[in-house]
C-alpha positions as CSV (number, residue, x, y, z in Angstrom):
1,X,77.0,79.5,80.9
2,X,77.5,75.8,82.3
3,X,78.2,75.5,85.8
4,X,80.3,72.2,85.0
5,X,84.1,73.2,84.9
6,X,87.3,71.5,83.7
7,X,89.4,73.2,86.5
8,X,92.7,72.6,84.6
9,X,91.1,74.2,81.6
10,X,90.0,77.5,83.4
11,X,93.4,77.7,85.3
12,X,91.8,77.4,88.9
13,X,94.3,78.4,91.5
14,X,93.6,78.4,95.3
15,X,95.7,79.5,98.2
16,X,94.8,79.3,102.0
17,X,95.0,81.4,105.2
18,X,94.3,79.2,108.1
19,X,93.7,80.9,111.3
20,X,93.9,79.1,114.6
21,X,93.4,80.5,118.0
22,X,96.2,79.8,120.5
23,X,95.9,78.2,123.9
24,X,97.5,81.0,125.9
25,X,96.6,82.3,129.3
26,X,96.7,85.9,128.4
27,X,95.6,88.1,125.5
28,X,98.3,89.1,122.7
29,X,99.1,92.7,124.0
30,X,97.6,93.0,127.5
31,X,97.0,90.9,130.7
32,X,93.4,90.1,130.2
33,X,92.5,86.5,130.1
34,X,92.1,84.6,126.9
35,X,89.3,82.5,126.0
36,X,86.9,84.1,128.8
37,X,83.7,84.4,126.8
38,X,80.7,86.5,128.1
39,X,77.0,86.9,126.7
40,X,76.4,90.2,128.8
41,X,78.1,93.3,128.9
42,X,79.1,96.1,131.6
43,X,79.1,98.9,129.4
44,X,79.2,100.0,125.8
45,X,81.2,102.4,123.7
46,X,80.1,104.2,120.4
47,X,83.1,104.7,117.8
48,X,83.5,106.0,114.1
49,X,86.4,105.0,112.0
50,X,88.3,107.1,109.4
51,X,90.9,106.2,107.0
52,X,94.5,107.4,107.6
53,X,97.3,107.5,105.0
54,X,99.9,104.9,104.5
55,X,103.7,105.8,105.0
56,X,103.7,106.5,101.3
57,X,100.8,108.9,101.6
58,X,98.2,106.7,100.0
59,X,94.9,105.6,101.3
60,X,93.7,101.9,101.1
61,X,90.7,101.3,98.9
62,X,89.0,99.0,101.6
63,X,89.4,101.9,104.2
64,X,87.8,104.3,101.6
65,X,84.9,102.1,101.0
66,X,84.4,101.3,104.6
67,X,84.3,105.1,105.4
68,X,81.5,105.4,102.6
69,X,79.2,103.2,104.7
70,X,78.9,105.7,107.6
71,X,78.6,103.2,110.2
72,X,78.1,103.7,113.8
73,X,79.9,101.1,115.6
74,X,79.1,100.0,119.2
75,X,81.4,97.8,121.3
76,X,79.9,95.9,124.1
77,X,82.3,95.6,127.0
78,X,82.8,93.4,130.2
79,X,85.1,94.1,132.9
80,X,86.5,90.5,133.1
81,X,87.8,90.1,129.6
82,X,88.5,93.7,128.3
83,X,90.9,96.6,129.4
84,X,91.6,100.1,128.2
85,X,94.2,98.5,125.6
86,X,91.4,96.9,123.7
87,X,89.8,100.2,123.3
88,X,92.8,102.0,122.2
89,X,93.2,104.1,125.3
90,X,96.3,102.6,126.5
91,X,99.5,101.6,124.5
92,X,100.1,97.9,124.2
93,X,102.1,95.8,126.5
94,X,105.1,93.7,125.2
95,X,103.7,90.9,122.7
96,X,102.8,87.6,124.7
97,X,106.0,85.5,124.7
98,X,103.8,82.5,124.8
99,X,102.2,83.2,121.6
100,X,105.5,83.6,119.8
101,X,106.7,80.3,121.3
102,X,103.7,78.5,119.9
103,X,103.9,80.2,116.4
104,X,107.8,79.0,116.5
105,X,106.4,75.5,117.0
106,X,104.1,76.0,113.9
107,X,107.0,77.1,111.9
108,X,109.1,74.0,113.0
109,X,106.5,71.6,112.1
110,X,106.3,73.1,108.5
111,X,109.9,73.5,108.2
112,X,109.7,77.2,107.8
113,X,112.6,79.7,108.0
114,X,112.2,81.5,111.3
115,X,112.9,85.3,111.3
116,X,115.6,86.5,113.6
117,X,113.5,89.3,115.0
118,X,109.7,89.7,115.3
119,X,108.5,92.9,114.0
120,X,105.1,94.1,114.8
121,X,103.1,95.7,112.1
122,X,99.6,97.4,112.0
123,X,97.2,96.0,109.2
124,X,94.3,98.5,108.9
125,X,90.7,97.5,109.4
126,X,88.0,99.8,109.2
127,X,85.0,97.6,109.2
128,X,84.7,98.0,113.2
129,X,85.9,94.5,114.1
130,X,88.8,96.1,116.0
131,X,88.4,99.4,118.0
132,X,91.9,100.7,117.1
133,X,91.2,100.5,113.4
134,X,93.9,98.2,112.9
135,X,95.2,94.6,113.7
136,X,98.7,94.2,115.3
137,X,100.4,91.2,113.4
138,X,103.9,89.9,112.9
139,X,105.7,87.2,110.6
140,X,107.5,84.5,112.5
141,X,108.4,82.2,109.7
142,X,108.7,82.1,105.8
143,X,109.2,79.5,103.1
144,X,107.9,76.3,104.5
145,X,106.6,73.1,103.1
146,X,103.8,70.6,103.6
147,X,103.8,67.1,102.3
148,X,100.5,66.8,100.3
149,X,99.1,64.2,97.8
150,X,102.7,63.2,96.8
151,X,103.9,66.7,96.2
152,X,104.9,69.8,98.5
153,X,102.4,72.5,99.4
154,X,104.2,75.5,99.8
155,X,103.9,77.7,103.0
156,X,104.3,81.3,102.2
157,X,104.6,82.4,105.9
158,X,103.3,81.7,109.3
159,X,102.2,85.0,111.3
160,X,100.9,85.7,114.9
161,X,98.3,88.4,115.3
162,X,95.4,89.6,117.6
163,X,92.0,88.4,117.1
164,X,88.9,90.7,116.3
165,X,85.6,91.2,118.1
166,X,82.6,89.1,117.6
167,X,79.8,90.5,115.6
168,X,76.4,90.7,117.4
169,X,74.4,92.5,114.7
170,X,74.7,94.6,111.6
171,X,71.9,96.7,110.5
172,X,71.6,99.7,108.6
173,X,74.2,102.3,109.7
174,X,74.8,100.5,112.9
175,X,77.1,97.5,113.6
176,X,77.3,96.0,117.3
177,X,80.5,93.9,118.2
178,X,81.3,91.8,121.5
179,X,84.8,92.4,122.6
180,X,85.5,89.2,124.5
181,X,87.3,87.6,121.7
182,X,89.1,90.7,120.9
183,X,93.1,90.6,121.3
184,X,93.1,86.8,121.6
185,X,96.4,85.3,120.0
186,X,96.1,83.3,116.9
187,X,98.4,82.1,114.1
188,X,97.8,82.6,110.4
189,X,99.3,79.9,108.1
190,X,99.3,81.1,104.6
191,X,99.8,78.6,101.8
192,X,101.2,79.2,98.2
193,X,98.3,79.0,95.4
194,X,98.9,75.5,94.8
195,X,95.8,73.8,95.0
196,X,93.9,73.0,91.8
197,X,90.7,71.5,92.6
198,X,87.9,72.0,95.3
199,X,88.5,68.6,96.9
200,X,92.2,69.8,97.4
201,X,91.3,72.8,99.1
202,X,89.1,70.8,101.8
203,X,91.9,68.3,102.2
204,X,94.6,71.0,102.7
205,X,92.4,72.9,105.4
206,X,92.3,69.7,107.4
207,X,96.0,69.0,107.0
208,X,97.0,72.3,108.2
209,X,94.5,72.0,111.1
210,X,96.1,68.7,112.1
211,X,99.6,70.5,112.0
212,X,98.2,73.1,114.3
213,X,96.8,70.7,116.7
214,X,99.5,68.3,116.9
215,X,101.2,70.4,119.5
216,X,98.4,70.6,121.9
217,X,98.8,74.4,122.2
218,X,95.7,75.5,120.2
219,X,92.3,76.0,121.0
220,X,89.5,73.6,119.7
221,X,85.9,73.7,119.4
222,X,83.4,76.0,117.3
223,X,85.0,79.3,116.3
224,X,88.6,78.4,117.3
225,X,89.7,78.0,113.9
226,X,88.5,79.5,110.6
227,X,90.0,80.0,106.9
228,X,90.1,82.4,104.3
229,X,90.2,80.8,100.8
230,X,91.9,82.6,97.9
231,X,90.6,81.9,94.6
232,X,91.2,82.8,91.0
233,X,91.0,81.5,87.4
234,X,93.1,82.4,84.5
235,X,92.4,85.8,83.3
236,X,90.8,86.5,86.7
237,X,92.1,88.0,89.9
238,X,92.5,86.6,93.4
239,X,89.1,86.9,95.5
240,X,89.1,86.1,99.2
241,X,86.2,84.2,100.6
242,X,86.5,85.2,104.2
243,X,85.9,83.4,107.5
244,X,84.9,80.0,106.4
245,X,83.9,78.2,109.4
246,X,84.1,74.6,108.2
247,X,86.5,72.8,105.8
248,X,83.5,71.0,104.4
249,X,82.0,74.1,103.0
250,X,85.3,74.6,101.0
251,X,84.6,72.5,97.8
252,X,81.3,74.2,97.0
253,X,82.6,77.5,97.7
254,X,85.7,77.2,95.4
255,X,83.7,75.8,92.7
256,X,81.0,78.6,93.0
257,X,83.6,81.1,93.0
258,X,85.4,79.6,89.9
259,X,82.1,79.5,88.2
260,X,81.5,82.9,89.0
261,X,84.7,84.2,87.7
262,X,84.5,82.5,84.4
263,X,81.0,84.0,83.8
264,X,82.3,87.4,85.0
265,X,85.0,87.3,82.3
266,X,82.5,86.4,79.7
267,X,80.3,89.4,80.8
268,X,83.5,91.4,80.4
269,X,84.1,90.4,76.9
270,X,80.5,90.9,76.2
271,X,80.7,94.7,77.5
272,X,83.9,95.0,75.4
273,X,81.8,93.7,72.2
274,X,79.2,96.5,73.0
275,X,82.0,99.0,73.0
276,X,82.3,99.6,76.8
277,X,86.1,99.3,77.4
278,X,86.4,102.1,79.7
279,X,84.7,103.3,82.8
280,X,84.4,106.6,81.0
281,X,82.3,104.7,78.3
282,X,79.6,104.2,80.7
283,X,76.5,106.5,80.8
284,X,74.4,105.7,84.1
285,X,71.7,108.3,85.1
286,X,69.5,108.2,88.0
287,X,66.7,110.3,89.3
288,X,64.1,110.6,92.2
289,X,61.0,108.7,91.0
290,X,59.3,108.8,94.5
291,X,56.1,110.8,93.0
292,X,55.8,108.6,89.9
293,X,55.6,105.5,92.2
294,X,53.0,107.1,94.8
295,X,50.4,104.4,95.2
296,X,52.6,101.7,93.8
297,X,51.1,98.1,93.8
298,X,54.7,97.1,94.7
299,X,54.8,96.5,98.7
300,X,58.6,97.0,98.7
301,X,58.2,100.6,97.2
302,X,55.6,101.8,99.5
303,X,56.7,104.3,101.9
304,X,54.2,103.1,104.5
305,X,56.1,99.5,104.2
306,X,59.5,101.3,104.5
307,X,58.5,103.3,107.5
308,X,56.9,100.1,109.1
309,X,60.4,98.2,108.2
310,X,62.2,101.1,110.2
311,X,59.8,100.9,113.3
312,X,59.7,97.3,113.6
313,X,63.6,97.2,113.4
314,X,64.0,100.0,115.9
315,X,66.0,101.8,113.5
316,X,66.9,105.1,115.1
317,X,67.6,108.3,113.0
318,X,70.9,108.8,114.6
319,X,72.1,105.4,114.5
320,X,70.7,102.6,112.1
321,X,68.7,104.9,109.7
322,X,70.3,106.8,107.0
323,X,69.9,110.7,106.3
324,X,67.2,112.2,104.4
325,X,63.8,111.5,103.5
326,X,62.2,108.5,102.0
327,X,63.1,108.2,98.3
328,X,62.7,105.8,95.5
329,X,65.6,106.1,93.2
330,X,65.6,104.8,89.4
331,X,68.9,104.3,87.6
332,X,69.0,104.0,83.9
333,X,71.8,101.7,82.5
334,X,72.4,102.8,79.0
335,X,73.2,100.1,76.5
336,X,73.2,97.3,79.3
337,X,70.1,95.4,78.7
338,X,70.7,91.8,79.1
339,X,73.4,92.2,81.8
340,X,71.3,92.2,85.0
341,X,70.4,88.7,84.5
342,X,73.7,87.4,83.1
343,X,74.5,84.3,85.3
344,X,77.4,84.7,87.7
345,X,77.7,81.9,90.4
346,X,75.3,79.2,90.4
347,X,71.7,80.3,90.9
348,X,72.8,83.9,91.0
349,X,72.9,86.6,88.4
350,X,74.8,90.0,87.9
351,X,71.9,91.9,89.7
352,X,73.1,89.9,93.0
353,X,76.5,91.4,92.7
354,X,74.8,94.7,92.8
355,X,72.7,93.8,95.5
356,X,75.6,92.9,97.4
357,X,77.3,96.3,97.0
358,X,74.1,98.3,97.7
359,X,73.5,96.2,100.8
360,X,76.9,96.7,102.4
361,X,78.2,100.1,101.1
362,X,74.7,102.0,100.8
363,X,73.4,100.1,103.8
364,X,70.1,99.5,102.1
365,X,69.1,96.1,103.3
366,X,65.3,96.0,103.0
367,X,64.6,92.9,100.8
368,X,64.8,92.4,98.0
369,X,67.2,95.4,98.1
370,X,66.6,96.4,94.5
371,X,64.3,95.7,91.6
372,X,65.4,95.4,88.0
373,X,63.9,95.4,84.5
374,X,65.0,91.8,83.8
375,X,63.3,90.2,86.6
376,X,60.3,92.9,87.4
377,X,57.4,91.5,89.5
378,X,54.6,90.2,87.5
379,X,51.4,92.2,87.2
380,X,53.0,95.6,87.7
381,X,54.7,95.9,84.1
382,X,52.7,99.2,83.7
383,X,54.8,100.8,86.5
384,X,58.0,99.5,84.9
385,X,57.1,101.1,81.6
386,X,56.4,104.5,83.3
387,X,59.7,104.5,84.8
388,X,61.4,103.6,81.7
389,X,59.6,106.3,80.1
390,X,60.5,108.8,82.6
391,X,64.2,108.1,82.3
392,X,64.2,107.9,78.4
393,X,65.0,104.3,78.3
394,X,65.3,102.5,75.0
395,X,65.1,98.6,74.5
396,X,68.8,98.5,74.9
397,X,68.7,100.1,78.2
398,X,68.6,98.5,81.8
399,X,66.7,99.7,84.8
400,X,67.2,99.4,88.6
401,X,65.4,100.7,91.4
402,X,66.6,101.2,95.0
403,X,64.7,102.8,97.9
404,X,65.2,103.9,101.4
405,X,66.8,107.1,103.1
406,X,67.7,109.6,100.2
407,X,71.3,109.7,100.8
408,X,71.7,106.1,100.9
409,X,70.0,105.9,97.6
410,X,72.6,108.2,96.0
411,X,75.2,106.0,97.3
412,X,73.6,103.1,95.9
413,X,73.5,104.7,92.6
414,X,77.1,105.3,92.6
415,X,78.0,101.8,93.8
416,X,76.2,100.5,90.8
417,X,78.1,102.6,88.4
418,X,81.3,101.4,90.1
419,X,80.4,97.7,89.8
420,X,79.6,98.1,86.3
421,X,83.0,99.8,85.9
422,X,84.5,96.8,87.7
423,X,82.7,94.5,85.1
424,X,84.4,96.1,82.3
425,X,87.8,95.4,83.7
426,X,86.7,91.6,84.5
427,X,87.0,90.4,88.1
428,X,87.1,93.0,91.0
429,X,89.3,92.3,93.9
430,X,86.9,91.5,96.7
431,X,86.4,89.9,100.0
432,X,83.2,87.9,99.9
433,X,81.1,86.3,102.7
434,X,80.6,82.5,102.5
435,X,77.3,80.6,103.0
436,X,76.8,76.9,103.8
437,X,75.1,76.4,100.3
438,X,78.2,77.2,98.4
439,X,77.2,80.9,97.6
440,X,78.9,83.9,98.5
441,X,78.0,87.7,98.6
442,X,80.2,90.9,98.7
443,X,81.8,91.8,102.0
444,X,84.4,94.5,101.1
445,X,87.0,95.5,98.6
446,X,90.1,93.4,99.1
447,X,92.7,95.5,101.1
448,X,96.0,96.3,99.4
449,X,99.5,96.9,100.5
450,X,98.8,100.3,101.5
451,X,97.0,99.0,104.8
452,X,100.1,97.9,106.3
453,X,102.6,99.9,108.2
454,X,105.1,99.6,111.2
455,X,103.8,99.6,114.6
456,X,105.8,102.1,116.5
457,X,104.3,101.3,119.9
458,X,106.0,97.8,120.0
459,X,109.8,96.9,120.0
460,X,111.2,94.2,118.0
461,X,111.3,90.8,119.7
462,X,114.7,88.9,119.2
463,X,114.3,85.2,118.5
464,X,117.5,83.3,119.7
465,X,118.7,80.0,118.3
466,X,118.5,78.5,122.0
467,X,115.1,79.4,122.1
468,X,114.2,77.6,119.0
469,X,116.2,74.4,120.0
470,X,114.4,74.3,123.4
471,X,111.0,74.7,121.5
472,X,112.2,71.9,119.0
473,X,113.1,69.2,121.5
474,X,109.7,68.3,122.9
475,X,107.8,68.6,119.5
476,X,105.8,65.6,118.5
477,X,106.4,64.0,115.1
478,X,104.5,65.6,112.1
479,X,101.1,64.5,111.5
480,X,101.9,62.9,108.1
481,X,104.5,60.6,110.0
482,X,102.2,59.7,112.6
483,X,99.3,58.9,110.1
484,X,101.6,56.6,108.4
485,X,102.5,54.7,111.7
486,X,99.1,54.5,113.0
487,X,97.7,53.4,109.5
488,X,100.4,50.6,109.5
489,X,98.8,49.3,112.7
490,X,95.4,48.8,111.1
491,X,93.7,52.2,112.4
492,X,91.1,53.7,110.1
493,X,91.9,57.3,108.6
494,X,88.8,58.9,110.2
495,X,90.0,57.6,113.7
496,X,93.6,58.6,113.2
497,X,92.4,62.3,112.2
498,X,90.3,62.5,115.1
499,X,92.9,61.7,117.3
500,X,95.3,64.2,115.9
501,X,92.7,66.8,115.8
502,X,91.4,66.4,119.2
503,X,94.6,65.7,121.2
504,X,94.0,61.9,121.5
505,X,97.3,61.3,119.6
506,X,99.4,62.3,122.4
507,X,97.8,60.1,124.8
508,X,98.1,57.2,122.5
509,X,101.8,57.7,122.2
510,X,102.2,58.2,126.0
511,X,100.5,55.1,126.9
512,X,102.4,53.1,124.2
513,X,105.7,54.4,125.4
514,X,105.3,54.5,129.0
515,X,103.0,51.4,129.6
516,X,103.7,49.1,126.6
517,X,100.4,49.4,125.4
518,X,99.3,47.8,122.0
519,X,99.2,50.8,119.3
520,X,96.1,49.6,117.7
521,X,94.3,48.9,120.9
522,X,95.2,52.4,122.2
523,X,94.0,54.2,119.1
524,X,90.7,52.7,119.2
525,X,90.5,53.3,123.1
526,X,91.1,57.0,123.0
527,X,89.6,57.5,119.3
528,X,86.4,55.7,119.7
529,X,85.7,54.7,123.3
530,X,86.6,57.6,125.3
531,X,85.1,59.8,122.6
532,X,81.7,58.2,123.1
533,X,82.3,58.7,127.0
534,X,82.8,62.3,126.4
535,X,79.8,62.7,124.3
536,X,77.8,60.7,127.0
537,X,78.9,63.5,129.5
538,X,81.3,61.6,131.1
539,X,84.3,64.0,132.4
540,X,87.1,62.1,130.7
541,X,88.9,65.3,129.9
542,X,89.5,65.7,133.7
543,X,91.7,62.6,133.9
544,X,95.4,63.4,134.3
545,X,98.1,61.8,132.2
546,X,99.2,59.8,135.2
547,X,95.6,58.3,135.5
548,X,95.6,57.1,131.9
549,X,99.1,55.5,132.3
550,X,97.7,53.8,135.6
551,X,94.9,52.5,133.7
552,X,97.0,51.1,130.9
553,X,99.3,49.6,133.5
554,X,96.5,47.8,135.0
555,X,95.3,46.5,131.6
556,X,98.9,45.1,131.0
557,X,99.3,43.6,134.4
558,X,95.7,42.0,134.5
559,X,94.4,41.5,130.8
560,X,91.1,40.6,132.1
561,X,90.6,44.2,133.2
562,X,90.3,45.3,129.5
563,X,86.8,44.0,129.3
564,X,85.8,46.2,132.3
565,X,87.4,49.3,130.6
566,X,84.1,51.4,130.8
567,X,83.6,50.7,134.7
568,X,87.4,51.4,135.2
569,X,87.2,54.7,133.1
570,X,83.8,56.1,134.5
571,X,85.5,55.6,138.1
572,X,88.8,57.4,136.9
573,X,86.9,60.2,135.4
574,X,84.9,60.7,138.7
575,X,88.1,60.4,140.9
576,X,91.0,61.6,138.7
577,X,93.4,62.0,141.4
578,X,92.5,58.7,143.4
579,X,94.5,55.6,143.5
580,X,93.2,53.5,140.6
581,X,95.2,50.3,141.5
582,X,93.9,50.3,145.0
583,X,90.3,50.7,143.8
584,X,90.8,47.9,141.3
585,X,92.2,45.6,143.9
586,X,89.5,46.4,146.3
587,X,87.0,45.5,143.7
588,X,88.6,42.4,142.8
589,X,89.3,43.4,139.3
590,X,92.2,41.1,137.5
591,X,91.7,38.3,140.3
592,X,89.5,35.6,139.2
593,X,87.2,34.2,141.8
594,X,87.9,30.8,143.2
595,X,84.4,29.4,142.3
596,X,84.0,31.4,139.0
597,X,84.0,28.0,136.9
598,X,81.2,26.7,139.2
599,X,79.2,29.9,138.5
600,X,79.5,29.6,134.8
601,X,78.3,25.8,135.2
602,X,75.1,27.0,137.2
603,X,74.4,29.5,134.5
604,X,74.6,26.8,131.9
605,X,72.5,24.4,133.8
606,X,69.9,26.9,134.5
607,X,69.3,28.1,131.0
608,X,70.0,24.8,128.7
609,X,68.3,24.3,125.5
610,X,68.0,21.1,123.3
611,X,67.0,23.2,120.2
612,X,69.9,23.0,117.8
613,X,68.7,26.3,116.0
614,X,68.6,28.3,119.2
615,X,71.9,26.9,120.8
616,X,74.3,29.7,119.4
617,X,72.0,32.4,120.5
618,X,71.8,30.6,123.8
619,X,75.4,30.3,124.3
620,X,75.9,34.3,123.6
621,X,73.2,34.9,126.1
622,X,74.8,32.7,128.7
623,X,78.1,34.6,128.0
624,X,76.2,37.9,128.6
625,X,75.1,36.7,131.9
626,X,78.6,35.2,133.0
627,X,80.5,38.5,132.1
628,X,78.1,40.6,133.9
629,X,79.6,38.7,136.9
630,X,82.9,38.2,135.9
631,X,84.0,41.1,133.7
632,X,87.3,42.4,134.6
633,X,88.0,39.4,136.7
634,X,88.2,36.4,134.3
635,X,89.6,36.8,130.8
636,X,86.4,36.7,128.2
637,X,88.1,33.7,126.3
638,X,88.3,31.6,129.4
639,X,84.6,32.1,130.1
640,X,83.8,31.3,126.6
641,X,85.9,28.1,126.5
642,X,84.4,27.1,129.9
643,X,80.9,27.6,128.3
644,X,81.6,25.7,125.4
645,X,83.1,22.7,127.3
646,X,79.9,22.7,129.3
647,X,77.4,22.8,126.3
648,X,79.5,20.2,124.5
649,X,79.3,17.9,127.6
650,X,75.6,18.4,127.8
651,X,75.1,17.3,124.2
652,X,77.3,14.0,124.5
653,X,75.2,13.1,127.7
654,X,71.8,13.7,125.9
655,X,70.1,10.2,124.8
656,X,70.4,9.1,121.1
């Protein structure tokens, strides 16, 4: 059960779904503003979700799973960013053409075949994140390619879709969502499962992100992008790690999932060895043992503790709390001793797989969610033996205990049976929630094709060749070409990636083209110096393109002004529409004072030293004093040369 893996040997395959919010003025299917977030609300709506049949008369498995949770769903609404469309009380407007255009740009950057017509489809979501119960989505391009590590990374498709709500809280049977993000346009870039190591996954996420940001038409910042990572090993199945917020999380998450699948396949083989090959071979029995454990020394199994948990959390019987009286339920796992402690992902066991299902579907979320016979709390072994005896357990049997509202404990017992049925088959199709430490937990059953069907409220949108050609003309060069060009100029890779991610590359190319700026100097200016000013709170993002061009024209006309870059940039940020040239002239920038050499001579004379050991530091000190007065007016090289001449003359005039 080693956690070290040879990824090629286990057949690791990974694909990505990179989601990026688009920089549009309006939302996807209504006229509400996009990107307007609020922390309070004007009203709330309570909803319940129910599954619907697909066109072929099938229910999606994920929808059925969500229905079993019996969730009460509350949406928090603010009049500034939500309308009746988001609440499914009004049909959609026509799809936002600005969002389609940005998706076409992404397709062009990736070399995709662009569709002739955009057809809106509905993708069913019953977790409550979208009040309609489905997300409107459309494919814009297919069959793209991305240069990656000397090979091509296939792009399956690029889609445009509406974003979901932001989760506020999820307790028991109540989940609360804020609707300000709902309906914002985003693009989803789906790669082929061509990635073979965890490190490749992180690199590919960042590369796709740089492609998205190259156009300057996507949002940046926390929450503007997130990715789903699809992982499988040989003999396993695709498992989706949902909503990974940072590329840096990817290596540990992918490794952990690969380890998990390898270990679950080993568990499958062990169950087959024990004669458990079909779900019908399982014998899992349960009973209410509340009376047996009255007065238990285990705090978690105390009715008083559970009632305090309900009261402290404000869990109302009609919303958060489940149905029925407090119940402790013991589940006998016939012939399954040793499987509860079976290793899965690093520092996790199969019991954690059960915990995830119980927490999400049965909504029993009081830690530690369940107790089991292979990790029973020390000092209470007598209670375990009493339970085993009451259920007729033998040494070959495992035992699990859950507690909470009676109806939820029944759901938990059934989910434990279903999870063992999945274990007999190997790797269940799941969507899993990521954590920063590289671990994951169950989120929902992976949706299948039965959740997709056409949206009859939205007409097709034709994409003409003229429209595509118009969007192609102003596109920047692909990030890999830009990276090669900047690298040849001696710019470090981290600076290059920052410039492309944060939009500075566009300004670099602008001042190089319009002002004749040196490429390397422009890269360091926007990638390091302006970045530092931004972090210090200087409003550099308020400066228009014309302002940056004026600044670099000034640098070119008067090279000495380069050494006053911070003073000039600070002034430009504070006065973004003012005349920089006039201000520089007024302040004397670029024009050496007539007596500047005398100024330097006075400084050298006032601070002379005859100590050879201290002379180099002394010269730097004088240089600093001189530049305080002459920065931006006299080239630093001229000041340095003048100081050196004066110091040399002093040395020659000294006796002996």
